[in-house]
N, C-alpha and C positions, 0 to 999 in steps of 0.2 A: 118443601120440605115437609110440609102438612101433610100429605100423603106418605114419601117414601121412608117416614123417619118411622112410621108404624112396620114398616113391612118385615125388619129383621126381628120383628118382637113376634110375628107373627108366626113367620116360616118354619121354625122350628116343630110345631107345633101337626107340620106334613110333610117335614124330612123326617119325623122318626119313623111312622109307619116305612117307609120305605126302608129307613137305615136298620130296622130290627129284623128286618127280611135278609141285608146282607150275609148275615150269619150260614144263612145257609144254601144262599145262592153263589157266592163264591169261595174261592179256596180260603183257606184258613186265614196264612199272613196277609195276601193284598185287603181281605175284608176288615183285617185290626186294623192296617193303617188307615183303614179311607172310613172307618168306625171312629177313630180315634181323631183323624182329620176334622172330620167331621161336627163331632163334636166341639172340638177347640174353636173354633172357624166360628161356628154359630153361635158360641159362647161368647168367643169377642167381638162379633159382631149386633150380638143384640144389650153388649154393656156401653156398646159402642153409641148407639140407638139410644135410652136411657142415660149417658154421659150430654147426648144432643141436647135432648128435651130439657133435661135442666138447666142449662148451658141459657137454652133459648128464655126461660125461664128466669133466669136471675142476672139477664140484660136488662129487663125489665123495670129492675129496683132502681132508683135514683144512682144511689151511691157505686151501683156493679158499673150502671154504664156511664157513671163519670168518669172510671179510672179507663174506660175502654173507648175514651172521647167522642160517647155516640152525641148527634145534635138533633137524633128524630128518634122517635118509639122504630123501635122493630119490628117488622111485620113479618118475621116468617111463623109463627106463630098466633091465632086471635086472641084477642083480651080476656077472651072469655075461657080460652083455654089456659091459653100460659101459665098460668101461677097454677091452678090445681093439678095440672099433669107436672109440672117441675116439682112441685115438693113431692108427689108420688115418687117419682124417678128419683127426685135425690134420696130418698128414702129405701128406693131399691136395691141402688147401689151401695150404698152406706152396710146394709145388712146384708146383700151378696157379698160385698168386701171382708166384713167383719167373719162372717160364713167361712170362708176360703181362706183367712188369717187361720181360725178356729182349728179347722180341717187338717190345713199342714200343721200344725205344732201337735197334735195330737199324732201324727200318723210319724212323725220326728221322732218325738218321746217311746213309744210303741217301739222303733224299729231302733233306738237306743238301747232300752231294757229287753230285746230280744238278743241285743247282741251283748249285751253286758252279764246273760246266761251263759255266754261261751265260754269255752275254756281256749285263752288266746294258742293258736296252734298256724301250722304254716298250709297246710291241708283243706281242700275243696270240702269237707264231708267233715260235719260236724255231728255228733251222734250224741242223744241228751238221753242220762236217766230216767225213762219216762216208761212207766207198762203201757201207756195210752195210746194204739197208732197213729202213730202219724208225719207227714213230711212234708217237706217247704221250701221253697227259694225266700234266702234273708238276702237281698240287697246291700251294697255297702260297695266298700274297698278294702278287700277283695270282699266278693259275691260269695256266699254258703248255702249248703246244700244242709240243710236243717233235716234230719232222722233222727224218730224214735225208737229206744228198745222192741219196742213192743211191737213198731212198726216191722223192725230186722227180722227179728222171732216168726211176722207171720210170712213175711216175703220168701222163696226162692233167690237162691242166688241169683240164677235168672232174672228173675220178675225185681230183685233190686237193681240190677244194672239196667235196666228201662223206665223204673221209677228215677233212679239217680239223673236219666238221659233228658228226659221230659223235667225236673226241674232245672237240669242244665242248659234247657232250651231258653226257659226264663229268665234267666243270668246274661243268657249271650243276645238275645232281644231285650231285655232293657222293658220286659213286659209290665213290670210297676209302674214306669213313667205314663204307659197306654192309659191303665187304670185308673191313676189319679187323675190324670186330663179329664177322665169322662165322669168323675166324682166331681173334679173342682168346677165343670161345667154344669151339674147338674145345681150347682149353686146359684150360677150365675145368671140359669135360665132354669125353668121346674121342667118345663117340655122337653129339658135334654134328660131327666133322672132317668128314664127308659134306657135310655144306650145304655146304661152300666153293665147290664144282665147280657145280653146278646155280645157286645164287646168281651167282657170276660169267658163266653163261652168260644168264641174265635181264638182269644188266646189261649186256650184252653185245648182245642184244636187245634194249634199253630205247634205248640210242644208234645203234642200226638203225635203226631206227623212226624214230625225229629225223633222224639224217641224211637218210633216205628224202622225208622230211616237207620236210626245208630244201633241199634239193635240186629238191624236185618229180618224183623220175622213182626208182621202187623197183628197176629194171631197170640204170640208174647206179651207183646206192649199193650195187645186190648185185655188180656188175663191178667197182668200185672195191675193195671189201671182200675181192671173192675175187684178185685182180688182186697187192694188196698182201701178202693171206697168200703165195698164191704165191712172192713175194721174196722174202720174210723164212726161207730155209730153216734160215739160221743165226741165233736171234734173240740179240743182243748183248747184252751186258750192261744191266740195266736195274731199277730200285728194284723190289721184290717189291710193294710197294704200291701201283701205279702200272696203269692199264687198259691196254691197245690193241689195236687194233680188227682182228690180226693173232691172238690171241689165243681159246682156244677152241674149240670143233666148227665152224669156221668152213660144212663143208659144208650142217649144219643153217640155219647161220642165212641162208646164200645163199638156200637152198631156201623159209626162210620169206620173204625178201623177193621173190621171185620169186612170192609168193602173194600175190594181190590183197587178201585177207583174211584175213590171218593166225592171228588170235587172236578173231575175232567173235563165228566159231559156237559155239568153247570156250567161252569167258568166258558166251556161254549157257545151256552142256550144263548138266543136272544131275549130270556127274563131275565137271566143274568145279569147282560152289558143295559137292559132298560133300567132295572135297579139301580146302577151304578149313575147312569147317568140322571135319570129323577135328581137322585142325594147329590151328584154335583154342582147339577143345575140347581138345586135349592141354594147349595154354597154361595153358588156365582150369584142369583140374585138377592142374597143375603147382603153380601158382599159388595155390589153395585149401585144398591140401595144404602146403605151406608154410607156410603162417597158419597154419591149423590146428595144424601141429605146437609154432609158436611159441606160440601160446594156451596148449598143453596146458604145455609149460614153463615158462612165464611161472605159469601154475595151480600147478604141482609147487612149482614155489621158494615161492610163499605160503603152502604149506601146509608145507615143510617148514621156513619161518621162523615161524609162529605156530601149530605144533600142539602143544606141550608149554601155548603161553599158555590155545589151546582146551580142552583136558585139565582146565584146572585150575579154569578158573570152570566147567566142564562140572561139574565135582566140588564146586566150593564147599572144596577143601582148595590148602593152597600148597605147590607142586610142590618137590624137589629144589634146594637151589643150584648152580648152573653154576661150576666151579672160575672164579676169577678174577671174575666179574661180580660186582658188588652193586646189587640193582635200588634203582629210584627208591624204593620203599617201606621200605627198610630204610635210606636215606639218610633220612628226613623222621622216621623212630625216634627 
């Protein structure tokens, strides 16, 4: 555990540079899935590592050791390192949990406020009377495509259909959950925060491709997104958890749409496969190290619980009586 428990805390710093290139090296849909899975998995592994460090230090405290029936000191971490590391790990886990809870509450409150602004209706499309051009996908049951009157006046009818298809792709793919996972992962480990931007780009690119296929014209989809982005000079207030067609690096997205085969060559390239393999390898190493550290701690606890008894059985002599503990043999006598 002395070495393996630190690996999940260091791997995110090595995985993020490879993960950020996936948004360009892979097709948008698999890139989004892989980025979200990597962010979630690495966050869970690093949080588990901090929890193991905190537990190893806590088990050195007398009252905690008594609760765990430890009859010998736990030696999974050196004494000089156990208490400072445990205190730091416990503080980091507490701060991360508070940040996650605060973010979830804020996002839910913003989504409730946004849905309260909409008139109850059975249609998927919700139009807001607002001169500022804007459009976004509002998740919920049911999901709604929110568009302002300013955006409707900006786009032509065919361009509106492309824009609506883009936002519909976000709702169908539940892309808000991917983005929320990346943001919460950043609260668990600061090294994972840079993953949110490339993941958002991959999700927008995935919606762009869906819109282009829905309208049957890549140039039309590119023109709709470009005009919508140019019109949205001042972004109106919208929930942070939603995705919008005007977000992210729009010039790169438009250029990708104008390319007839935006990702086919890259998907077959050895570089793309290598980047994906490196990211998956980092995730596997982090998970394996966390599991190895947990097994090591469990073995240390079992040793500390039974070390005295094993010594007595090996020497054939009765060990010293523990104060306040009456053995079963003594009770029988």
